[in-house]
C-alpha positions in Angstrom: -0.8 -19.2 -18.5 -2.8 -23.1 -18.5 -0.3 -24.2 -16.0 -0.8 -21.1 -13.6 -4.5 -20.7 -14.1 -4.2 -25.1 -12.9 -2.5 -24.4 -10.1 -4.6 -21.7 -8.8 -7.4 -23.6 -9.2 -6.5 -26.3 -7.5 -4.5 -24.2 -4.7 -8.2 -22.3 -4.0 -10.0 -25.6 -3.8 -7.8 -27.7 -1.7 -7.4 -24.1 0.7 -11.4 -24.6 0.7 -11.9 -27.8 1.5 -9.4 -27.1 4.4 -11.9 -24.1 5.3 -14.7 -25.9 5.5 -13.0 -29.3 7.0 -12.0 -26.8 10.0 -14.3 -23.9 10.9 -11.5 -21.3 12.5 -10.1 -21.2 8.7 -10.6 -18.6 6.4 -9.9 -18.7 3.1 -10.3 -16.0 0.5 -9.1 -14.6 -2.9 -9.5 -11.0 -4.0 -9.1 -10.8 -8.2 -7.5 -7.2 -9.3 -8.2 -6.4 -12.8 -8.5 -3.2 -14.9 -8.4 -1.5 -18.5 -6.8 2.0 -18.5 -6.7 3.9 -21.8 -4.4 6.8 -22.7 -5.9 10.0 -23.2 -3.2 12.2 -24.4 -0.4 10.9 -26.5 2.6 10.6 -24.0 0.4 8.6 -21.7 2.2 5.2 -20.9 -1.3 3.6 -19.8 -1.4 0.1 -22.1 -4.7 0.6 -23.4 -5.7 -2.8 -22.2 -7.3 -4.8 -20.1 -5.0 -6.3 -17.4 -5.0 -8.9 -14.9 -3.5 -7.0 -12.3 -3.3 -9.7 -9.7 -5.0 -11.7 -7.6 -4.2 -13.1 -4.3 -5.0 -15.9 -2.2 -5.0 -15.9 1.2 -5.8 -18.3 4.3 -6.0 -17.2 8.2 -6.3 -19.4 11.1 -5.4 -20.0 14.5 -2.3 -22.4 14.9 -2.7 -23.4 18.6 -4.3 -21.0 21.9 -1.7 -18.3 21.6 -0.6 -18.1 17.9 -2.2 -17.2 14.1 -0.9 -18.0 11.1 -1.5 -16.0 8.1 -0.4 -17.2 4.0 -1.3 -15.1 1.0 0.3 -16.2 -2.3 -0.3 -13.2 -5.9 -0.1 -13.4 -8.8 0.7 -10.2 -11.1 1.2 -9.3 -14.1 4.4 -7.6 -15.2 5.3 -7.0 -18.7 2.7 -9.1 -20.0 3.8 -12.6 -18.1 1.9 -13.7 -14.8 4.3 -14.6 -12.0 3.5 -16.1 -8.7 5.0 -15.0 -5.8 4.6 -15.1 -1.8 3.5 -11.9 -0.6 2.9 -12.5 3.0 3.8 -15.8 5.4 4.1 -15.3 9.1 3.0 -16.4 12.5 1.5 -13.9 15.5 0.6 -13.5 18.8 -1.6 -11.3 20.6 -1.4 -12.9 24.0 2.2 -13.5 24.6 2.2 -10.4 26.1 -0.7 -7.9 27.6 -2.1 -5.1 25.2 0.3 -6.4 22.5 0.9 -7.7 19.6 4.2 -9.9 17.7 4.7 -10.8 14.0 7.8 -12.9 12.4 7.8 -13.9 9.2 6.9 -12.6 6.1 4.8 -9.2 5.4 4.4 -6.1 4.4 6.0 -3.2 6.6 3.6 -0.9 8.8 4.5 2.2 7.8 2.0 5.5 6.3 -1.8 4.4 5.6 -0.9 2.9 2.1 1.7 0.5 3.5 -0.1 -1.3 5.4 -3.1 -3.0 3.3 -3.2 -4.2 0.2 -3.0 -2.9 -3.1 -6.7 -4.2 -3.8 -8.1 -2.8 0.0 -7.0 0.9 -1.4 -9.7 3.3 -1.5 -7.7 4.8 -5.3 -6.7 2.3 -8.4 -3.0 3.8 -8.2 -1.1 5.2 -6.0 0.4 9.3 -6.2 4.1 9.8 -8.1 6.0 9.9 -5.4 4.8 7.2 -3.7 5.6 4.6 -6.6 9.1 6.4 -6.1 9.6 6.4 -2.6 7.9 2.7 -1.9 7.4 0.7 -5.3 3.4 0.7 -7.0 2.3 -1.6 -4.3 4.0 -0.7 -1.1 7.3 -2.2 1.6 7.3 -6.2 1.5 10.8 -7.8 3.7 10.8 -10.7 6.3 11.3 -9.4 10.2 10.0 -9.6 13.1 7.3 -6.7 14.3 5.7 -5.4 17.8 3.0 -3.7 18.4 1.9 -1.9 21.8 -1.4 0.1 22.7 -0.4 2.4 25.5 -2.6 1.6 28.9 -4.3 4.9 28.6 -7.8 6.5 28.1 -6.8 7.9 25.1 -6.1 5.2 22.3 -2.3 5.0 21.4 0.0 2.7 19.4 3.1 1.9 18.8 4.7 0.0 16.7 8.2 -1.0 15.7 10.0 -3.2 13.9 13.6 -5.0 12.1 13.7 -6.5 9.1 16.4 -8.1 6.9 16.7 -5.4 4.1 18.2 -7.5 1.6 16.4 -6.0 -0.6 14.3 -3.0 -0.7 10.8 -2.7 -2.6 9.5 -5.1 -5.2 12.3 -7.3 -6.5 12.4 -10.7 -7.7 16.6 -11.4 -6.8 17.9 -12.1 -3.4 19.6 -9.1 -2.9 22.5 -8.2 -0.9 23.4 -7.9 3.3 23.0 -4.7 3.9 24.9 -2.8 6.3 22.2 -1.9 8.6 19.4 -3.9 8.2 15.7 -2.7 7.5 14.2 -0.4 10.7 10.8 1.2 11.2 8.7 2.5 13.3 4.7 3.9 13.6 3.4 6.0 16.2 -0.1 6.4 16.0 -3.0 8.2 18.0 -6.6 7.1 17.4 -9.9 9.7 18.0 -13.2 8.7 18.1 -16.4 10.8 16.9 -18.6 8.2 17.5 -19.1 4.5 17.0 -18.5 4.6 13.9 -16.3 7.7 13.2 -13.1 8.6 13.9 -9.4 10.0 13.2 -6.4 7.9 13.6 -3.1 10.3 12.9 0.3 8.4 12.8 3.9 9.1 12.7 5.8 6.4 10.7 10.1 6.6 10.7 11.8 4.1 8.3 16.0 3.7 7.7 17.8 1.0 6.1 22.1 1.6 4.8 22.2 -1.1 1.9 25.4 -3.4 0.8 26.9 -0.1 -1.1 26.4 1.8 1.9 23.6 3.7 0.6 21.9 5.6 3.6 18.2 5.8 3.5 15.4 7.7 5.8 12.0 8.4 5.3 9.6 10.1 7.5 6.1 10.7 6.9 3.2 11.3 8.5 -0.6 10.0 7.8 -4.0 11.2 8.1 -6.9 8.8 7.8 -10.6 10.4 9.0 -14.3 8.7 8.4 -17.8 9.6 9.0 -19.9 6.7 9.1 -24.0 6.7 9.0 -25.2 3.2 9.4 -23.6 1.1 6.0 -22.6 4.3 4.4 -19.5 6.2 4.4 -20.6 10.0 4.0 -16.8 11.5 3.9 -13.7 10.2 4.3 -10.3 11.7 4.5 -7.2 10.5 3.6 -3.9 12.1 3.1 0.4 11.3 3.5 3.2 13.1 3.6 6.2 11.9 3.2 10.5 13.0 3.2 13.3 11.2 1.7 16.6 11.9 2.4 19.2 9.2 0.4 22.9 9.9 1.3 25.0 7.8 -1.4 28.4 6.4 -1.1 30.1 9.3 -2.4 28.3 11.6 0.4 25.9 13.4 -2.2 22.5 13.8 -0.7 19.3 13.7 -2.6 16.0 14.8 -0.2 12.7 14.3 -1.4 8.9 15.3 -0.5 5.9 14.1 -1.6 2.2 14.4 -0.1 -1.9 13.8 -1.7 -4.6 14.3 -0.3 -7.5 11.8 -0.9 -11.7 13.3 -0.5 -14.2 10.8 -0.8 -18.1 11.6 -0.1 -20.8 9.3 0.0 -23.5 9.5 -2.9 -25.4 6.7 -1.6 -24.7 3.5 0.1 -23.3 2.0 -3.2 -21.9 5.2 -4.7 -19.4 7.4 -3.8 -17.0 9.9 -5.7 -13.4 11.1 -4.9 -11.0 13.5 -5.9 -7.1 13.4 -5.2 -4.3 15.8 -5.3 -0.5 14.9 -5.6 2.4 17.0 -5.4 6.1 15.4 -5.7 10.0 17.8 -5.5 13.3 16.7 -5.6 14.4 19.7 -3.9 18.2 18.6 -4.2 17.6 18.2 -8.5 20.8 20.6 -9.9 19.7 22.2 -13.2 22.1 21.0 -15.6 23.7 23.9 -17.5 23.6 26.2 -13.9 24.2 23.7 -11.3 22.0 25.8 -8.9 18.7 24.1 -7.4 16.5 23.6 -10.1 12.7 24.7 -10.2 10.9 21.5 -10.1 7.3 20.4 -8.7 5.3 17.2 -10.3 1.3 17.5 -9.6 -1.1 15.0 -10.2 -5.0 14.9 -9.7 -7.5 11.9 -9.9 -11.3 12.5 -10.0 -12.5 8.8 -9.7 -16.6 6.6 -9.1 -17.0 3.9 -7.1 -19.6 1.5 -7.3 -19.9 -0.9 -4.5 -22.4 -3.7 -5.5 -21.5 -5.2 -2.2 -18.8 -5.9 0.4 -17.3 -8.2 -1.7 -17.6 -6.6 -5.6 -16.7 -2.7 -6.5 -16.1 -0.8 -9.9 -13.9 2.1 -9.9 -13.8 4.5 -12.7 -10.7 7.2 -12.8 -9.7 10.1 -14.6 -6.0 10.6 -13.9 -3.7 13.3 -14.5 0.0 13.6 -13.6 2.9 16.5 -15.3 6.0 17.4 -14.0 7.5 20.9 -14.1 10.9 22.6 -14.2 12.2 25.6 -14.8 8.6 26.8 -15.9 8.1 24.2 -18.9 6.5 21.0 -18.4 8.4 18.4 -19.6 5.9 15.3 -19.4 2.6 14.7 -19.2 0.2 11.6 -18.3 -3.7 11.8 -18.7 -5.4 8.1 -18.9 -8.7 7.4 -18.1 -8.9 3.5 -15.8 -11.8 1.3 -15.3 -10.8 -0.8 -12.3 -12.9 -4.1 -10.9 -12.4 -5.9 -7.8 -14.3 -8.9 -6.1 -13.8 -11.2 -3.3 -14.0 -14.8 -2.9 -14.2 -16.8 0.4 -13.8 -15.1 4.1 -11.9 -12.0 3.8 -10.4 -10.4 6.6 -11.8 -7.2 8.7 -10.0 -4.3 7.7 -8.4 -1.5 9.4 -10.0 1.6 10.5 
């Protein structure tokens, strides 16, 4: 642990020294730690303070055509701190008009949560279906991505990408060569209500076939709407609906669907109140006795309060409840209280709408 902390300090101060020398360089560190406590006896909460993650980022122009991004992260995994590379890529807005190209390792631009880092999410923990489909943080892979803004009066944006597909989700192994690499696309439209308010709607698709010939397809729709007044977000609506189709080598088809709806109301510049509802259903799960499609569904709900001291510090308090139902019976439930603290040091990049 001492070696790890020493490494982070050396890296951060080195990057800051570099940034002071070259004014175009932006360096930041984001800390994300939380205390979670199980309220019911079946909860999987750890009942302790967790250093969930720290992320060090550096962004700078490489020359007059390209930019470079590097983010390194450290996570708590079963009590052990693991350091890993999150993103390392080059991008360019100037090679092709109305376009952005990036090559390297990055978070895949699908859905809403997938396009931002975990510490930037508007709630502490992703819904159960999202953790099942994409992992706890979203998808990271290496490849190339092309984004194009259509030359129309309305704001349309198309993103397509191909990545290696050697692994899927959070993994510390090399993985294996897929039959079909991971490929994805997102088409979105932005509706501008005013200079500070608007609505973004996107359609996403992702597919891959792994080395064992398991064929995966995901399709989703995401929606984000914000109404702002000065520095205050008066109302935020964020929602995603995803469908998962997986066909394994034995031609057994698995279908699942999940969604969440999150509403947040601004009480003041510093205080907001949020409510989220989730649902997750396995469309192909069968009853072990009758072999018929089982009547199953998972629900989730949370209420939260967020105190925003400044754009560099947030404290979020949450009470969340998840439970699974099958054939009319509750098979599991998890109720937990969480306090999350997020702070940012340095110059943090601007967020997407």
